C-alpha positions as a Markdown table, in Angstrom:
| # | Residue | x | y | z |
|---|---|---|---|---|
| 1 | Met | 21.1 | 7.2 | -12.2 |
| 2 | Thr | 19.6 | 7.5 | -15.7 |
| 3 | Ala | 16.2 | 6.1 | -14.5 |
| 4 | Glu | 16.1 | 8.6 | -11.7 |
| 5 | Leu | 16.8 | 11.5 | -14.1 |
| 6 | Leu | 14.1 | 10.3 | -16.5 |
| 7 | Ala | 11.6 | 9.9 | -13.7 |
| 8 | Ala | 12.4 | 13.3 | -12.2 |
| 9 | Glu | 12.1 | 15.1 | -15.5 |
| 10 | Leu | 8.8 | 13.4 | -16.4 |
| 11 | Leu | 7.4 | 14.2 | -12.9 |
| 12 | Ala | 8.6 | 17.8 | -13.0 |
| 13 | Asn | 6.9 | 18.3 | -16.4 |
| 14 | Ser | 3.6 | 17.0 | -15.1 |
| 15 | His | 3.9 | 19.0 | -11.9 |
| 16 | Cys | 4.7 | 22.3 | -13.6 |
| 17 | His | 2.5 | 22.1 | -16.7 |
| 18 | Thr | -0.7 | 20.2 | -15.8 |
| 19 | Lys | -3.5 | 20.6 | -13.3 |
| 20 | Gly | -4.9 | 17.7 | -11.3 |
| 21 | Pro | -3.3 | 14.4 | -10.3 |
| 22 | Tyr | -0.3 | 12.7 | -11.8 |
| 23 | Ala | 1.3 | 9.4 | -11.0 |
| 24 | Leu | 4.7 | 7.7 | -11.5 |
| 25 | Arg | 5.0 | 4.1 | -12.4 |
| 26 | Gly | 8.1 | 2.0 | -13.0 |
| 27 | Arg | 8.5 | -1.5 | -14.3 |
| 28 | Ser | 10.9 | -3.9 | -15.8 |
| 29 | Ala | 10.4 | -3.7 | -19.6 |
| 30 | Glu | 12.5 | -6.8 | -20.1 |
| 31 | Pro | 15.5 | -8.2 | -18.2 |
| 32 | Gly | 18.1 | -5.4 | -17.6 |
| 33 | Arg | 15.7 | -2.6 | -18.7 |
| 34 | Leu | 13.5 | -0.2 | -16.8 |
| 35 | Arg | 10.6 | 1.8 | -18.0 |
| 36 | Val | 9.4 | 4.8 | -16.1 |
| 37 | Ala | 6.1 | 6.4 | -16.9 |
| 38 | Val | 4.2 | 9.4 | -15.7 |
| 39 | Trp | 0.4 | 9.7 | -16.2 |
| 40 | Asp | -1.4 | 13.0 | -15.8 |
| 41 | Thr | -4.9 | 14.2 | -16.7 |
| 42 | Asp | -3.9 | 16.6 | -19.5 |
| 43 | Pro | -4.2 | 14.8 | -22.9 |
| 44 | Arg | -1.9 | 17.2 | -24.7 |
| 45 | Val | 1.6 | 15.8 | -25.5 |
| 46 | Pro | 4.1 | 18.5 | -25.0 |
| 47 | Pro | 6.1 | 19.7 | -28.0 |
| 48 | Gly | 9.3 | 18.8 | -26.3 |
| 49 | Phe | 8.3 | 15.1 | -26.4 |
| 50 | Ser | 6.9 | 14.8 | -29.9 |
| 51 | Asn | 8.8 | 13.0 | -32.6 |
| 52 | Gly | 10.1 | 16.2 | -34.1 |
| 53 | Gly | 10.8 | 17.7 | -30.7 |
| 54 | Ser | 11.0 | 21.4 | -30.4 |
| 55 | Pro | 13.8 | 23.9 | -31.1 |
| 56 | Ala | 16.5 | 24.1 | -28.5 |
| 57 | Pro | 15.8 | 26.8 | -25.9 |
| 58 | Pro | 18.1 | 29.9 | -25.8 |
| 59 | Pro | 21.2 | 29.4 | -23.7 |
| 60 | Asp | 19.8 | 31.7 | -21.0 |
| 61 | Ala | 16.3 | 30.1 | -20.9 |
| 62 | Glu | 15.2 | 28.8 | -17.5 |
| 63 | His | 12.7 | 26.3 | -18.9 |
| 64 | Gly | 12.4 | 24.0 | -21.9 |
| 65 | Arg | 15.3 | 21.6 | -21.4 |
| 66 | Gly | 13.7 | 18.7 | -19.4 |
| 67 | Leu | 11.9 | 16.7 | -22.1 |
| 68 | Pro | 14.7 | 17.1 | -24.7 |
| 69 | Leu | 17.0 | 15.8 | -22.0 |
| 70 | Val | 14.7 | 12.8 | -21.5 |
| 71 | Arg | 14.8 | 12.1 | -25.2 |
| 72 | Ala | 18.6 | 12.4 | -25.3 |
| 73 | Cys | 19.2 | 10.1 | -22.2 |
| 74 | Ala | 16.5 | 7.4 | -22.8 |
| 75 | Asp | 17.0 | 4.4 | -25.0 |
| 76 | Ala | 13.4 | 4.6 | -26.0 |
| 77 | Trp | 10.5 | 7.0 | -25.2 |
| 78 | Gly | 6.9 | 7.6 | -26.2 |
| 79 | Ala | 3.5 | 8.9 | -25.3 |
| 80 | Ser | 0.0 | 7.5 | -25.2 |
| 81 | Val | -3.1 | 9.6 | -25.1 |
| 82 | Phe | -6.2 | 8.3 | -23.3 |
| 83 | His | -9.3 | 9.9 | -24.8 |
| 84 | Glu | -11.9 | 7.9 | -22.9 |
| 85 | Leu | -12.6 | 8.2 | -19.2 |
| 86 | Gly | -12.2 | 5.0 | -17.2 |
| 87 | Ala | -9.4 | 3.5 | -15.1 |
| 88 | Trp | -6.9 | 6.1 | -16.4 |
| 89 | Lys | -9.4 | 9.0 | -16.2 |
| 90 | Gly | -8.3 | 10.2 | -19.6 |
| 91 | Gly | -5.1 | 12.2 | -20.0 |
| 92 | Lys | -1.7 | 10.9 | -21.2 |
| 93 | Leu | 1.2 | 8.7 | -20.3 |
| 94 | Leu | 4.7 | 9.8 | -21.1 |
| 95 | Trp | 7.3 | 7.0 | -20.8 |
| 96 | Ala | 11.0 | 6.5 | -21.1 |
| 97 | Glu | 13.1 | 3.4 | -21.0 |
| 98 | Cys | 16.7 | 2.8 | -20.1 |
| 99 | Gly | 18.9 | -0.2 | -19.5 |
| 100 | Gly | 22.3 | -1.6 | -20.0 |
| 101 | Gly | 23.8 | -2.2 | -16.6 |
| 102 | Ala | 24.1 | -0.9 | -13.1 |
| 103 | Ala | 24.7 | 2.7 | -14.3 |
| 104 | Ala | 21.2 | 2.9 | -15.6 |
| 105 | Trp | 19.7 | 2.1 | -12.2 |
C-alpha cells in the first residue's frame, strides 16, 4: 500500500505540474525494499521535495500536500536532475523507497 501511495503521488505531481511526457519505474532497491521513481521533462525539483521542504499548506488548501506526504511515508527519497539531453531527454527523476514487509507492497 505504501508503494502505491508513493507512486500515485509522484505521478500526480508530474501530471499536474509538468508538460510533456513522464514515466513511472519501480525496482527492488534491495531485498524487501521497493523504489518507485517518476521521470519527467521538467528539470525543476519542486519545493515540496527539497531537503528543507516547504511550509505546510493551510488546512483548507486543495493542493500542496502530495510531496510532503511522500516525504513522510517513504523510508528514503531523493531527486536527480538531468541537464544533458540523451537517453533521459533531460528533466528530473523523483524517487521514493519503502520496505519492511507486506504492508509496504
